N, C-alpha and C positions, 0 to 999 in steps of 0.2 A: 651469341652471347657477348655482352660488352664487358670491358674491363673497368674496375673501380679506379677513379682518379685518386691520387695521393696529394695531400697538401704539404709542401715542403716549407719548413720554417726558415724564414730569412733573418728574423731578429726576435728576441724575447726580452721582456721587461717585467720585473716584479712590481706589481702595482698596489699590493696590500699585504700586510703581515698581521694575521689575526690570532696569534698565539698558538692555536691548535692546527692552523692551516695557513697557507699563503695563496695569493691569487697572482697569476702571471698572465700577461697579454702576449700572445704569439702573433707576429705578422707573417702571413704565409702566402705562397704562390701555388696555385693549382697546376699540377704538371700537365694536365690535358689541354688547357686553353690559356694558361697564363693569368687567369683571374687572380686578383689579390683580395685578401680578407683578413680581419683580425679575429682571433679566437681567444677565449678566456678559459683558463684551466685552474682548477683548485688543486694545489699541491698539498697533500696530506701524508703523514707517515702511514705505513701499512698498519692494518688492524688485525685482530684475532677475535674469534668468539669460540665458545666451548659448549658442547652438549655434555654436561656432567651427569653421569648415570650412577646412582648408588648401587650397592650390592643387592638391594631389594628391587632394583629395576625402576626406581623413581628418578625423574629428571629434576635437577636443581635449577630453577629459573629465578629471575629477579624482576622485581617491580621497581621502577624509578620514574621520576618526572623528567620529561624531555622538553626542553625549551622550544625546539623547532615547531612542535605541534601543540605545545602547551597542554600536555596531558600525561598521565601516568601510563606507562607501557609495560607489558609483560614481555620479557626478552631473555636472552641467554647472557651469562657473564662474558665480558670481553672488554676490549679497549685498544688503545694505540700501542704499537710496538715502540719501545724507547730506542734511541740511537745506539747502535752496536748490539742490540739485544736480538737473539734468535727468536723466530716466531713461537716455537714451543715453550721457550722460557717465558715469553710474554703471556702465553695462554695459562701456564702454571701460576704465574704471579697474579694475573687478573682473577682467576678462579679463587685463589686463596684470599686476596684482598676483598673481593666482593661477596663471598659466601662463607669463608672459613673452611671450605672443603679442599681436600687434596686427593691426588690419585698417583699411582705408580704405573698405570696402564693407559698410555696415550697413543692416539692414532690421528695422523693428519688425514681427514676424509675428503678435503677439497680446498680449492682456492678460487675466488671469484673477483671480478672487478666491480666495485660498488656502483659506479656510473661512468663508463669510459668516455662518454660524450663530454663530461666536465671534470672528471677527477683522474688523477694519475696513479692512485694507489691500488693495493691488492688487499683482500680480506682472506685470511687463512682460517679455515673451519676445522676444529678439533673435536674428537670424541674422547672423553675421559671416562674410563670404566672403573667400577668398584670404588667410587668416591666415598670418602669418609670425612665427617666433620672433625677437624683437628684443632681449630682455633676460632676465635671471634673474628668478625669482619674488621677490616682496617681501611677505611674509605679516605679518598681525597677530600679536601675541604669543601668542594662544590658538589659532592655526591651524597645522596640520601637513598639508600637501597634497602629493600626487604626481600629476603630469600623466600621462595615458595616451592614446595615439592608438588610435582604433577606426574601422572602416569603418561606413558607414550600415547595411549589412546586419548587421554584428556588433551595433550598438546596438539594432536592432530585435529581434534574437535575444535579447539580454540583457534587454530589456523582457519579451518573451514568456516567457522561462524563469524570471523572477522575480529575476534578479540586480539589475536596476535597479528599485527599488521607490519611489523618491522621486516622489510624485505630481506635483510641479511640473516635474520633468524629463520625465516621461511627457507632461504637457500641452504642454511646449515641442516635443517631437517630433511630437505631433499637429498643432500649429499649423504646424510646418515642412511636414508632409505636405500640409496644406490649401493652404499658400502655394505649394508646388511645383506643385500642380494648377492653381491660378489663374495662376501664372507661365507654365505651358505653354500654357494657353488663350489668354493675351494675346499670345503670340508669333505 
């Protein structure tokens, strides 16, 4: 069995600041053979998303236009964690802003790396149970969001049929499925 080589960073330089992320160039040396190469990394704040489940068992999802794919997507509420903000506080804020729903029953069900080949950040996935609509939505100037209630079965069907394609949403639902299994075992 062979050992994986590590690329040691010799120097780094920020080459772009794009408001919601920065791009850096790392000049690196491979520890196994001394080879040098440049790597480009997207530095982004950490993110959160939330599976908000109402007392009736419906999931509050959102539809919004995404510029990257130039299409309307069905996904979970979420967004960037502000400087100095804790992940759960960001999840609570994003849920309220994007849907008008709140919850007092929060569980961190997982954390994932959106794309470790290119990005440095972490995505925190939360489950919010017994959500209630407590206010109107309060969007940022570039957001246009519509909330939509779906059942758990509908959400899984929408993943299976390719309607829900956002990989971080799919990851959250996988974490929920794993959490649900652990939760049943511990009872």
